[in-house]
C-alpha positions as CSV (number, residue, x, y, z in Angstrom):
1,A,-7.2,11.6,-15.2
2,N,-6.7,8.2,-16.6
3,Q,-8.1,5.5,-14.2
4,P,-6.1,2.1,-14.3
5,D,-8.0,-0.8,-15.7
6,V,-9.3,-3.5,-13.2
7,V,-9.5,-7.1,-14.8
8,P,-12.1,-8.1,-15.3
9,D,-13.2,-4.6,-16.2
10,Y,-12.4,-5.9,-19.7
11,D,-15.0,-8.9,-20.4
12,L,-12.8,-11.9,-20.2
13,T,-16.0,-14.2,-20.5
14,P,-15.5,-15.1,-24.2
15,F,-12.1,-16.5,-23.1
16,G,-13.4,-18.6,-20.6
17,A,-12.7,-16.5,-17.4
18,D,-15.7,-17.9,-15.4
19,D,-14.5,-21.5,-15.7
20,A,-10.9,-20.4,-15.2
21,G,-11.4,-18.9,-11.7
22,V,-11.0,-15.3,-12.7
23,S,-12.4,-13.2,-9.7
24,R,-14.7,-10.4,-10.1
25,R,-11.8,-7.9,-9.1
26,H,-8.9,-9.9,-9.9
27,A,-6.1,-7.5,-11.0
28,L,-5.3,-4.0,-11.6
29,I,-3.4,-3.3,-14.9
30,A,-1.9,0.2,-14.9
31,T,-1.3,1.2,-18.7
32,D,-1.1,4.6,-18.0
33,R,2.1,4.1,-16.4
34,Q,5.5,3.5,-18.1
35,P,6.4,0.7,-17.7
36,P,3.0,-0.6,-17.1
37,V,2.4,-2.6,-14.0
38,I,0.0,-5.1,-12.7
39,V,-1.4,-5.5,-9.2
40,D,-3.1,-8.7,-7.8
41,L,-6.2,-7.3,-5.9
42,G,-6.3,-10.1,-3.4
43,S,-7.9,-12.7,-5.8
44,S,-8.7,-16.1,-4.5
45,N,-7.1,-18.1,-7.3
46,G,-4.0,-15.8,-7.6
47,T,-2.2,-13.7,-10.4
48,F,1.0,-15.1,-11.9
49,I,3.7,-13.6,-14.0
50,N,5.8,-16.3,-15.8
51,G,4.8,-18.8,-13.3
52,Q,5.6,-16.7,-10.1
53,R,2.6,-15.7,-8.0
54,L,2.4,-12.0,-7.2
55,V,2.1,-10.8,-3.6
56,P,-1.3,-9.1,-3.4
57,D,-1.4,-5.4,-3.6
58,Q,2.5,-5.2,-4.8
59,P,2.9,-3.6,-8.2
60,H,4.7,-5.8,-10.7
61,V,6.3,-4.3,-13.8
62,L,5.2,-6.0,-17.0
63,H,7.5,-6.7,-20.0
64,D,6.7,-7.5,-23.6
65,G,6.3,-11.2,-23.9
66,D,5.3,-11.8,-20.2
67,E,2.9,-14.7,-19.6
68,V,0.1,-13.5,-17.3
69,R,-2.1,-16.1,-15.6
70,L,-5.2,-15.0,-13.9
71,G,-6.6,-18.1,-12.1
72,R,-6.2,-20.6,-14.9
73,L,-6.7,-18.2,-17.7
74,V,-3.3,-17.4,-19.4
75,M,-2.5,-14.5,-21.5
76,R,0.7,-13.0,-23.3
77,V,1.8,-9.4,-22.7
78,S,2.5,-7.7,-26.1
79,F,3.4,-4.0,-26.4
């Protein structure tokens, strides 16, 4: 069975994750679901979608073009 990806299971260090306040277990991105979802795992600096902070442990559907912010690290969703 596919396991969802836990950010930073991906190494975000080259993108400044440590300095940007990305927690060791910050968010879960379930790309095995359609549509894909992101869940904040109770991170200290928060997960934001298009500027809105996610409620921890509540799945949020990701859309093409969404801006995802983990702490101060900003990414754009593209699929």
